[in-house]
Every structure is written in C-alpha cells, then in structure tokens.
C-alpha positions in Angstrom: 132.4 19.1 2.1 131.0 15.8 3.4 129.6 15.0 6.9 133.0 13.7 8.2 134.7 16.9 7.1 132.0 19.0 8.8 132.4 17.0 12.0 136.2 17.4 12.0 135.7 21.1 11.6 133.3 21.3 14.6 135.8 19.2 16.6 138.5 21.7 15.9 136.2 24.6 16.7 135.1 23.2 20.0 138.5 22.5 21.6 136.5 20.1 23.7 139.7 18.7 25.3 140.3 22.1 27.0 136.7 22.4 28.2 136.6 18.8 29.4 139.2 19.4 32.0 136.8 21.6 33.9 133.7 19.5 33.6 134.4 15.7 33.9 134.2 15.0 30.2 136.6 12.0 29.6 135.8 11.5 25.9 133.9 13.8 23.6 133.4 14.3 19.8 134.7 11.5 17.6 133.4 8.2 19.2 130.0 6.5 19.3 129.3 8.0 22.8 130.7 10.6 25.0 132.1 9.6 28.4 131.4 11.7 31.4 132.7 11.1 34.9 130.6 12.9 37.6 132.1 14.0 40.9 131.2 12.4 44.1 128.4 14.0 46.1 126.6 15.7 43.2 123.3 15.2 41.4 123.2 15.4 37.6 120.6 17.5 35.9 119.5 16.8 32.3 117.4 19.0 30.0 116.7 19.4 26.3 115.2 22.2 24.2 114.3 22.3 20.5 114.7 25.2 18.1 112.5 25.1 15.0 112.7 27.5 12.1 109.7 29.8 11.9 108.7 28.8 15.4 111.7 29.9 17.5 113.8 31.8 14.8 113.7 33.0 11.2 115.9 31.9 8.3 117.0 35.5 8.0 118.6 35.5 11.5 122.3 35.1 11.7 123.4 31.5 12.3 125.7 32.7 15.2 122.7 34.2 17.0 120.6 31.0 16.4 123.4 28.8 17.8 123.9 30.9 20.8 120.2 31.0 21.6 119.8 27.3 21.1 122.3 26.6 23.9 121.1 29.5 26.1 117.6 28.1 26.3 118.8 24.9 27.8 121.2 26.6 30.1 118.3 28.6 31.5 116.8 25.3 32.6 120.0 24.4 34.4 120.0 27.9 36.1 116.5 27.3 37.3 117.6 24.2 39.2 120.6 26.0 40.7 123.1 23.9 38.7 126.4 24.3 37.0 126.6 23.2 33.3 128.9 20.3 32.5 128.4 19.4 28.8 126.0 19.6 25.9 124.9 17.4 23.0 123.7 19.1 19.9 121.5 17.5 17.2 121.2 19.7 14.1 119.3 19.1 10.8 119.6 21.6 8.0 118.0 21.7 4.5 120.2 21.0 1.5 121.5 24.3 0.0 118.6 26.4 1.4 120.6 28.2 4.0 122.1 31.7 3.3 125.7 31.4 2.1 125.5 27.6 1.8 125.0 24.9 4.3 128.6 24.4 5.4 129.1 28.1 6.1 125.8 28.3 7.9 126.7 25.3 10.1 130.0 26.8 10.9 128.4 30.1 12.0 125.8 28.2 14.1 128.5 26.4 16.0 130.6 29.5 16.3 127.8 31.2 18.2 127.0 28.2 20.3 130.6 27.6 21.3 131.1 31.3 22.2 128.5 30.8 24.9 129.7 27.3 25.8 133.2 28.7 26.5 131.8 31.6 28.6 129.8 29.2 30.7 132.2 26.3 30.9 129.9 24.0 28.9 131.8 21.3 27.0 130.5 20.3 23.6 130.5 16.5 24.0 129.0 15.5 20.6 125.6 15.2 18.9 124.3 14.5 15.5 124.2 16.1 12.0 121.5 15.4 9.4 119.8 16.8 6.3 116.3 17.8 7.2 113.4 16.2 5.3 111.9 19.7 4.8 113.2 23.1 3.8 113.4 24.0 7.5 116.3 24.0 10.0 115.8 22.2 13.3 118.1 21.7 16.3 117.9 20.1 19.7 120.4 20.9 22.5 120.7 18.6 25.5 122.6 19.9 28.5 123.9 18.1 31.5 124.5 20.1 34.6 125.3 19.3 38.2 124.4 20.4 41.7 125.4 19.3 45.2 123.4 16.3 46.1 120.0 17.2 47.4 120.4 20.9 46.8 118.7 21.3 43.4 116.0 24.0 43.2 112.6 22.6 42.3 109.1 23.9 41.5 107.3 22.1 44.4 108.7 23.9 47.5 106.8 27.2 47.6 104.9 27.7 50.9 102.2 30.2 52.0 103.8 33.5 53.1 106.8 33.1 50.8 107.7 36.2 48.7 107.8 35.9 44.9 110.7 37.3 42.9 111.8 37.6 39.3 115.3 38.4 37.9 115.4 41.2 35.4 112.5 42.9 33.5 109.9 41.0 31.6 108.2 41.4 28.2 111.3 41.0 26.0 110.9 40.4 22.3 111.5 36.8 21.2 114.6 37.9 19.3 116.3 39.5 22.3 119.6 37.9 23.4 119.2 35.4 26.3 121.5 35.6 29.3 121.1 32.4 31.3 121.0 33.3 35.0 123.5 30.6 36.1 125.2 32.6 38.8 121.9 33.7 40.4 120.5 30.1 40.3 123.6 28.8 42.0 123.4 31.5 44.7 119.8 30.5 45.4 120.5 26.9 46.1 119.7 26.3 49.7 117.9 29.7 50.0 115.0 29.7 47.6 112.0 27.5 48.3 111.1 27.0 44.6 112.3 28.2 41.2 111.3 28.0 37.5 112.7 29.7 34.4 110.3 32.0 32.5 110.2 30.6 29.0 106.4 30.5 28.4 105.2 33.7 30.1 104.8 34.7 33.7 101.2 33.6 33.9 101.9 30.1 32.6 105.1 29.5 34.5 103.8 30.9 37.8 100.8 28.6 37.4 103.1 25.6 36.9 105.0 26.5 40.1 101.9 27.0 42.1 100.3 23.7 40.9 103.5 21.8 41.7 103.7 23.4 45.2 99.9 23.1 45.9 99.5 26.9 46.6 98.0 30.1 45.2 99.7 33.4 44.4 99.0 37.1 44.3 101.1 39.4 42.0 101.3 43.1 43.1 103.3 44.4 40.1 105.5 43.3 37.2 108.8 45.0 36.2 108.6 45.4 32.4 111.1 46.4 29.7 110.6 49.6 27.8 108.2 49.0 24.9 106.0 50.8 22.4 103.2 51.0 24.9 103.1 49.8 28.5 99.8 47.9 27.8 101.4 45.9 25.0 104.6 45.3 27.0 102.6 44.2 30.0 100.6 41.7 28.0 103.8 40.3 26.6 105.3 40.2 30.1 102.4 38.2 31.5 101.7 35.9 28.6 104.3 36.2 25.8 107.2 34.0 27.0 110.8 34.2 25.8 112.0 36.1 28.9 114.3 33.4 30.2 114.5 35.1 33.6 114.2 33.2 36.9 110.9 33.2 38.9 111.5 32.0 42.4 110.2 32.1 46.0 111.9 32.8 49.3 110.8 33.1 52.9 109.1 36.5 53.5 111.9 37.8 55.7 114.8 36.7 53.5 117.1 39.3 52.0 116.2 40.2 48.4 118.9 38.9 46.1 120.8 41.7 44.3 119.4 42.5 40.8 116.0 40.9 41.5 112.5 42.3 42.2 109.9 41.2 44.7 106.5 41.0 42.8 104.1 39.2 45.0 103.3 36.6 47.7 102.4 32.9 47.8 99.0 32.3 49.5 96.9 29.4 50.7 94.2 28.6 48.2 93.3 26.5 45.2 96.5 25.2 43.7 97.3 27.3 40.6 94.9 30.1 41.5 96.5 33.5 40.8 95.5 37.2 41.2 97.0 40.3 39.6 96.0 43.8 40.5 92.9 42.5 42.3 91.7 40.3 39.4 92.1 36.6 38.6 95.1 35.9 36.4 94.6 33.1 33.9 97.6 31.0 32.6 97.6 32.2 29.0 101.3 31.8 28.2 102.8 30.1 25.2 101.5 26.6 24.4 102.8 24.7 21.4 99.6 22.7 21.0 97.0 25.4 21.7 
C-alpha cells in the first residue's frame, strides 16, 4: 500500500467529520491545512510532545499502546492548563519493513490506539504527516490544540506563600503504565488553583519549575506512592523518575481539597526553586533529555 492509501485508511478510521462537530474543526484530513474555527471568548492552548523509540517506548510494545500514549502525553499538558482538547495533528515516521507485522499493519494499530483515546476525550484528528524514518527507529510527534475560557488558563507562575501543594493520584509509576490525562480535574481547577503543572519529569523537577516560575520555595511533607518492589525504590522513582502524568497544583490553604487528590506540602517564602523534603534539601533531579 502506498502513502495515499494509508492516509485514506486513517481518514476512514478517524471519522473526523463526527468529531469535528464538537470541536470547531471545519476541515480536517485531506487538504493542505486543517481549518479550525474557535469559539468567541476562549483562549487557545497549543502543545506538542515527541515519542521516540528506545527513549519513550520499545519496539516490542503494541502499536495501539504506543499510539494511545503518544496522544495522552500531550493531553496531560492540556489538562495542566485547565483546558478542553479540540484537535490534534500527528506526525509519524516509521522504518521501512522493520516494524512487527509490517509497516501498514503497525501504522493501523498505532492510529487505532490513538483514536480510541481521541474519541473518549473529544479530540478530533485534524491531520498530520507520514514519512519513512531515516533510521531503523520509529518517531512520532503529537500536537494538540485545546481551549479554555479567556483569561482562565492555569499557569505555573501563580503560587503564593501559604498555598497548599496537591497531587492527583499516586506517584512512582513505571514508564510503561497507561496514562490517564486528568482533563476533568484540570477543568475543575480553573479559577480555583493558583498554579498547576503536569508531572512528566518527576516531582522534584516539576515542582522546581513551578516554584521558579512563581518565585517561591516549597516544603514537601509526604508523597503518596504506588505499590512497588520496595518503598525506597518507589519513592526514588516518585521524586525523580518522571512518567507519572499526574497534576501538581497549588491552592489557598483554606480551600477544600479536590476529590481524589492529596495535599503533600506548602508553598513558602524563600529562594525561588528551593525545596525541602522530610527536613532535608530536595534537589531537582528529574528526567532531563540532555543530561
């Protein structure tokens, strides 16, 4: 099958005309550009995230799981801003004949998994690009557009001394665990949380980023962790491992704790980015692509 045939198959799978009625997508797959018509009184959010073989996934993983995870990573960014997803663009490069079961079958599985999550979250597949990679590795990049009421987007720079620090879910998940973007929680926090970030590079790194942006320090009292082989190993992964894709956010001290979340610490005055955990300095040692 050639490129045109693969694109036609993706178009049929996506049913983008049905999804577009909910999201403002006027024209999707099949033209040089997608056309999107935003609603009045909303700010648009844009994010992009790459998935690289042997960095974010293995060739032995099912293509459906890879496709779903590729979209989920970007949707987590939309959740962290309190937004609602509108559409996505997907760029995918695969090696020639090196994928299990053949390239066409692998691509079909990838989009089947991605579109399963897209349908569940109301994210229209508006288009993208297909290519043969110049290496024997698969690479994909998913751009998502979301929307939020004008001026209501959650940001990293709003935390203030005295605010309570919260996380959704438990931390320390393995990098192959399924991602559940916290879209509903993020939307419920708009106008309530003072700051928010998604946990993709580890609690220590992402809390540091939030504190630096807000010009504050932080003290962590405890961390809710998943069940692991040993608590010490799981705690290390929770603090520095990344791949949790939960929301880390702050709220005024007297605010009601959102359901399903845990209060883990307090925002303090101090050197921007300074952090303490169990009475000791906490260094930002999360995931860094270039370290």
